[in-house]
C-alpha positions in Angstrom: -43.4 -18.5 -11.4 -39.9 -19.8 -12.0 -39.2 -23.3 -13.2 -37.9 -25.2 -10.2 -35.9 -27.7 -12.2 -33.6 -25.1 -13.7 -31.6 -23.8 -10.8 -28.0 -23.7 -12.0 -28.1 -20.1 -13.3 -30.1 -19.0 -10.3 -27.6 -20.7 -7.9 -24.8 -18.9 -9.7 -26.6 -15.6 -9.4 -27.3 -16.3 -5.7 -23.6 -17.1 -5.1 -22.6 -13.8 -7.0 -25.0 -11.8 -4.8 -23.6 -13.4 -1.6 -20.0 -12.8 -2.8 -20.8 -9.1 -3.5 -22.3 -8.7 0.0 -19.2 -10.3 1.6 -16.9 -8.0 -0.5 -18.8 -4.9 0.5 -18.5 -6.0 4.2 -14.7 -5.7 3.7 -14.6 -2.7 1.3 -16.7 -0.4 3.4 -14.5 -0.5 6.5 -11.4 -0.4 4.2 -12.7 2.8 2.7 -13.5 4.3 6.0 -10.3 3.3 7.8 -7.7 3.8 5.1 -5.6 7.0 4.8 -5.1 8.3 1.3 -1.8 9.9 0.6 0.1 11.0 -2.5 3.5 10.5 -0.9 5.5 8.2 -3.2 8.9 8.8 -1.6 8.7 6.0 0.9 7.1 3.4 -1.4 8.8 4.0 -4.7 7.3 2.3 -7.8 5.6 -0.6 -6.0 1.9 -1.3 -6.0 1.8 -2.9 -2.6 4.5 -2.4 0.1 4.9 -3.0 3.8 6.6 0.0 5.5 7.0 0.2 9.3 4.0 -2.1 10.0 1.9 -0.1 7.6 0.5 -1.6 4.3 0.6 0.8 1.4 -1.6 0.0 -1.6 -1.4 2.0 -4.8 -4.8 2.8 -6.4 -4.3 4.9 -9.5 -2.0 7.7 -8.4 -2.9 7.6 -4.7 -1.5 5.3 -2.0 -3.9 4.1 0.7 -2.2 3.3 4.0 -3.5 0.7 6.5 -2.1 0.1 10.0 -2.2 -3.5 11.3 -5.1 -2.7 13.6 -7.1 -1.4 10.6 -6.3 -4.5 8.6 -7.5 -6.7 11.4 -10.8 -4.8 11.5 -11.3 -5.2 7.8 -10.4 -8.9 7.8 -12.7 -9.4 10.8 -15.6 -7.8 9.1 -15.0 -9.9 6.0 -14.7 -13.1 8.0 -17.9 -12.3 10.0 -19.8 -11.6 6.8 -18.6 -14.9 5.1 -19.5 -16.9 8.2 -22.9 -15.2 8.5 -23.9 -15.2 4.8 -22.3 -18.5 3.6 -22.5 -20.7 6.7 -24.9 -19.6 9.5 -27.9 -18.4 7.5 -28.0 -21.3 5.1 -27.4 -23.7 7.9 -30.1 -22.3 10.3 -32.6 -20.9 7.9 -32.0 -22.7 4.6 -31.3 -19.4 2.7 -28.8 -16.7 2.2 -29.5 -13.2 0.9 -28.5 -14.3 -2.6 -30.6 -17.5 -2.4 -33.6 -15.4 -1.1 -33.3 -13.0 -4.1 -32.9 -15.9 -6.6 -35.7 -17.9 -5.0 -33.5 -20.8 -4.3 -33.6 -22.7 -1.0 -31.4 -25.2 0.7 -33.4 -28.4 1.3 -32.1 -31.0 3.7 -33.8 -34.4 3.2 
């Protein structure tokens, strides 16, 4: 059984787990929706560029292209995950997935 007076490290671990979950909520749609291209002619030597309402992000030697609608979907998934994991679950249930894994609860007295 864990010592209930030493919670700083467990709270940090819980926060890390929650942050990874929120990051995955944005990364998975980004990976599914982005178009990978090797075309450098329109971007040049930049790592990030806006071209004709399309965002181009350089990852290693490949450019990943996102249309505005795809960016809105990714941002919406991230915002929904943050609201659910960081606000709604702790507010309604007293735990988040990270808090549950670290055996930390939010107590309101």
